[in-house]
Phi, psi and omega in degrees: 000165180280131180286134179297333182287342184239339195296337180255010181272118180300131177097348181221146170215131179266131185230137171268116186285118183284168175257092181243132189262346183202158175300327179297320179295321176297317179300318180295319181292324177294319181293333180277344183275116183274126181292334179289337182254341182246150180283164175302320180298318180295322178296313180295321179299320180299317180294313180297316182298314180296318180296318179293323178298324181273002181058042178287150177268333176208161176239130181245127172253117188236097182291135175242192184293321184243327183229166175246115181284140173247118180234147180236144180261117179240125182053038175084359183241133178284135180234145177293131181237014179119191180209162177232155171283162179298327178291316177299319183293327179300320178289322179297316179302313181299319180294316180295318178298319182298309182283340181269000179069037184248144182295127185287328189270000179258123183230350187259358178229160179290145177221152177234151177204189179199153171208175183239129170268132176250118181289122181290342180286314185230007177063018177284150181264133177240111181285141179235123174264132183249131175232124177244138176224141176289145177218181186300322185248021179127182183283131173270147181232137169235125176254117178268119183263117181254078182271116182299337181289340183267358185256130176267115180251025179251115185300333179286349187243007184273354175116007180288137171295162182300319181291325177288324178297323177298318178298316180297310182298323178298317182284334176290340180274351180290146185283343181202172181115171184249139172242119182252141172241127184241161179149167179286173176302136178082016182264005175094012185300312184296318179299319178297316178299318178300322180294325176294315179300314182297326181295321186259349186290126175222173179289349184269351180235155179255123180245126177232139178240154166231119191228162178214088357265183168288118184270318180221135181276132181244126182295137173093358178235157178266121182244129178239156185238139177302136174220087187295332179295336178259009180079013181257082177259186183298319182295306182293323179296318180293320176300318179294318180299319182297336177283351180268006178057055178280156170268323183231136180234135171245119176255116187310320179199140173268110187250336188219169185296321182295314179297317179300316182295315181296317181296319179295316179297322178297319179294331181276344187246038170095009179252150167267125183239126174251139175199179180233156173225149176269084172228155184279335182231164175295319180297330181294344179294328183294302177297331178296317177296323177294322176300329179274014173070023172282131182292135182305325181289349178266325186302310183303306180291333186275320186270124178272315188203147176236129180245123172257143190216148167223165176246136175233153179285142176275139172291141177295123183293341183277333186232359181301146187239132178290137181253153177287140180242126179291161182296320179296317180293322179299319179295323178296319179293319179298320177296321178297314181298319179296334182280349182284150177300154184296332186279000179271136175290112188258151173298151180288129179303325185287346183219060176285119185226145171233153184232162177227157180286150178239299183113131179203176180299342183272353186218182175239107177067022178093002180238150178211105180083175179227162176221163180270148165241141195225161161222143187232125179249112174271132181276101179252190183298321179299316180293322178301319178298317180294324178296315179299327179279358182056046180296149179282168176302316181298320180293320179293318179296317179300318179296314181296320180300320178294340179263009178082025181300134178263104181278180184302316182296317179297320177298321178296319179297318177302318180293325176293320179291341176265004175082011181284319181218191179234165185294332178297320177297319181296318179293323180298324185269325187246353182097179181307137184286131175256110186275354184297000000 
């Protein structure tokens, strides 16, 4: 239940996290909760509690003509979580605005806010980012739940193959240079960077970050947040950070030429720099940096490694089911395995297996949790030569493919052959599978 000492404090709400096993169960509990008998706070607490129990990443309130749909995103997929009447939703909006520090009387423009959920079980803080947008039938709300318990900050556990983990660890030991993580929004880039930071962070080095926003607080490092209204953007923040004599810098995202130039110079002058770029492939980071007016002769010496990443759902280990494989398909898989580099841990030819989701009380739809699939580009002499020639993304990919490069899709197929996920997930995230 909501604690009386906290329930009216702007910016905080204390919640007892329920034991809810499915979005359907949350929907049923919401329908049983009478708004005439329960407070607005209790209604909101039920939604927050259920979403946290299901380890949801966000909650979506979507007003329609007659009802307001409540949907929650679990393992990257939106699930129905119940509905509210328009009258109930009006009270919910007011409550969210109040605790989120958002103006109550503005309804026609987008607004952002934040508040903190405090778990009554263990007093841990769960940050919530609030986004409101006007729509045809009222304001839509998305609550982003940043629960530290759902985040893996261990580099050994984010899904890297053993050979890729060796590459990462080797580059994390370098005294300077840049490590970039690329991918679209929601692909796990920030979590991966945090795992790198946690791996190298000790009391002997100074780590400073500039983020937009700070998603998870990490003990022992200094984290700062972009505030453009105060003139503290990535460029100005990075300039300020460099005056603090850091050993390691994390720049949440390289968005413009000025930030790119400062970050590159920092990587060249004795700092380890972590950052992200919005590109679909690791090779795409090179031309993207050139688009940001970084000189080709700087990219090679400054960038150590580029990691591209996506997230796929894990099959539930309790209910996943082995599928039959035709002889023709088995031969196709064997050819794929033979094409992989020797240093990759390969599935056993005698037991090539694929699995599919089933569904049980321990999971949602046959999946439980997510893992990363990766491709890693180390900037060596060959890549430096291509950078100097200002090679295109396609040219770099063709060169890497000829060297046995394991791209994101191939890494996903390897994980499917090891029973971690299924081929449908890989196709959903990476597109139609190319077995050549």
